[in-house]
N, C-alpha and C positions, 0 to 999 in steps of 0.2 A: 583304411581312415586314415587320415591325418590329423594330428591334435596341435592345435594353437591356443597357447596358453597366452592370455591377453595379459597386458602389463598390471591391471588392477590385480589381478591373480597372482602373479609374480611377486607383487609387493605384499599381497597378503601371506605368501608362503615366506617370505623373508623376514617378516615380521614375527610370524609364529617361531620360525627357526632361532631367532634372536633370543625370544622368550625361553624356549627349551635349553638354549646353550646357557642362560643365564641361571638356570635351575641346576644343570648338572652338564660339565664340558663334555662335549661331543654328542649332546643329546639332541642338538639341533640337526646334525648331519643325519643321524639316525632318522630323524622327524622328516626330512627331505627325502632320504629316500625311500621312507615308507610311503610318503604320497607321491612321490614318482611311480612306485608300483600300481599303486590305486588309480592314478592318471592314466596310465599305459594300459591298466584293464578296460578303460572306457572302449578302447580298440575292439573288444569282443561282446563287452555288454551293453553298450551305448544304447539309448533309447528306452531301454526296459525299467528304469529309474521311475519313480513318481514324482510328480512335478510340485515345485513349492514355489511361492512368489514368481510364478510364470515361467521359473527354468527347471530343468531335470535336476535332480540332487542324488548323488551318489555318496554314500557314507565312506568314512576310510574304516578301514578294517583293524588299526592300532591305535590310533588318536581320535579323540572326540571332534574331529573335522568333518565338514560336508564340502562336495565339490559341486559347484553349480555350473552346469553346462548347458549347451544348447547344440543342435544338429543342425549345420548348414552344408547340406549337399554332402560331399564325401569329407568333410572337414568337422572335427569336434572342436568347439570354441569353450574354452574355459574361463568362465567370467569372475569366478570368485572361489575361494579356498578358506571357509570360514568356521571358527571355533564354535560348535553347537551349544556350549554352555554359556553363550551370551544370551542377553534379553532379546527375545524373539522379535520385540519391535525395532531394535539395532539393525537385526539381520534384515528386515523387511526394508528399512529405511537405506541400508547399503545396497541393495539390489536395485531398489527404484532408481538409484543415482546412476 
């Protein structure tokens, strides 16, 4: 399977990495590495996750983030990578857009 990270999800990752770098230098790079591993794991586990807001949702192993994706034939489209600590209504609104 091929993974396609859509521009909105790339922006989510960049914003989160900037946030973690502001907390502790280098933590943003660790965040990106961990989420890259979680996204890569979708090649093995895609489709087994529960649906939320119309998309499949995989949880990160190390950070409180969810990866929202969909299967499109042999391609896994990652639509969003969102912090689970935010208001659920804002997550739903983000995924509707």
